[in-house]
C-alpha positions in Angstrom: -17.6 46.0 36.7 -19.3 48.5 39.1 -19.9 51.4 36.7 -23.4 52.8 37.1 -25.6 54.9 34.8 -27.2 58.2 35.9 -29.9 56.4 37.8 -27.4 54.3 39.7 -28.1 51.1 37.8 -25.1 48.8 37.1 -23.9 49.1 33.5 -21.7 46.0 33.6 -21.4 42.8 35.6 -22.5 39.3 35.3 -26.2 39.9 35.8 -26.4 42.9 33.5 -24.5 41.1 30.8 -26.6 38.0 31.1 -29.8 40.1 30.8 -28.4 41.9 27.8 -27.7 38.6 26.1 -31.2 37.3 26.8 -32.7 40.5 25.5 -30.7 40.2 22.3 -31.8 36.6 21.7 -35.5 37.1 22.4 -36.2 39.1 19.2 -34.4 36.5 17.1 -36.5 33.7 18.6 -39.7 35.7 18.2 -38.9 36.4 14.5 -38.3 32.7 14.0 -41.7 31.9 15.5 -43.4 34.6 13.4 -41.9 33.3 10.2 -43.0 29.8 11.1 -39.4 28.4 11.2 -39.6 27.9 15.0 -42.3 26.2 17.1 -44.2 28.0 19.8 -42.3 28.3 23.1 -41.6 30.9 25.8 -38.9 33.1 24.2 -37.5 34.3 27.5 -37.1 30.8 28.9 -35.5 29.6 25.6 -33.1 32.6 25.5 -32.1 31.8 29.1 -31.6 28.2 28.3 -29.4 28.9 25.3 -27.4 31.5 27.3 -26.9 28.9 30.0 -25.8 26.3 27.5 -23.3 28.7 26.0 -21.9 29.5 29.4 -21.5 25.8 30.2 -19.7 25.2 26.9 -17.2 27.9 27.7 -16.4 26.1 30.9 -15.8 22.9 28.9 -13.4 24.7 26.7 -11.2 25.4 29.7 -11.6 22.3 32.0 -10.7 18.7 31.3 -11.9 16.8 29.5 -11.7 19.8 27.1 -13.9 20.2 24.1 -12.7 22.0 21.0 -14.4 25.2 19.8 -15.7 23.2 16.8 -17.2 20.5 19.1 -18.9 23.2 21.2 -20.3 25.0 18.2 -21.6 21.7 16.7 -23.3 20.6 20.0 -24.8 24.1 20.7 -26.1 24.4 17.2 -27.7 20.9 17.4 -29.2 21.8 20.8 -30.7 25.0 19.5 -32.0 23.4 16.3 -33.7 20.5 18.1 -35.1 22.8 20.8 -36.7 25.3 18.4 -37.7 23.3 15.3 -41.3 22.8 14.3 -42.8 19.5 15.4 -42.8 16.9 12.6 
């Protein structure tokens, strides 16, 4: 967890992993906006929001009242769809 690169920056750890996840989501969100599939929103904030929701769902898989993986996927998919869809 404390491995560092040549410049001394952490390569692993919670913060680094979270940043990598957000950076991976942002281009997907931007592409959806550019194609017209998604509404306009701040892509970094949306990526952070989705990452936080995923993290919370992981907790619900482990703590009572437990949700199943299918329930978590269904709810997270619905959340992302509603949060990003074009206005009607």
